[in-house]
C-alpha positions, 0 to 999 in steps of 0.5 A: 050416744049415736046421735052425738057422734058427728058432733063429738067427731067435729069437736075432736077434729077442731081440737086436732087442727088447733094443736097442729096450728100451734105446732106450725106456729112454732115451726114456721115462727108465725102467730098461731092465727096465721098458722091456723089460716094457712093450715085451713087453706091447705090440701093437708087440711082437706086430706085430714078431713077426708077419711079415705086418705087415712091422714086422720090416723096419724099424729099431730106432728106428722100432720104438721110435717105433711103441711110443711112438705106441701108448702115446700112443694108449692115453691 
């Protein structure tokens, strides 16, 4: 089981990113592929992958809100 842990973690992260992209798609009124691309290119996504930030501990809606804040701060 221990050898499979990184694979399992990657599957979980991929599912989470997909769920966040669906939320962002609805929030931003864009198609889900566009939302996914926008999220993957963001600092929020980078922080989600960085365990030291603790962002991975928060729910999908919180992560989506963090992304929206990041986009608003870019303007």
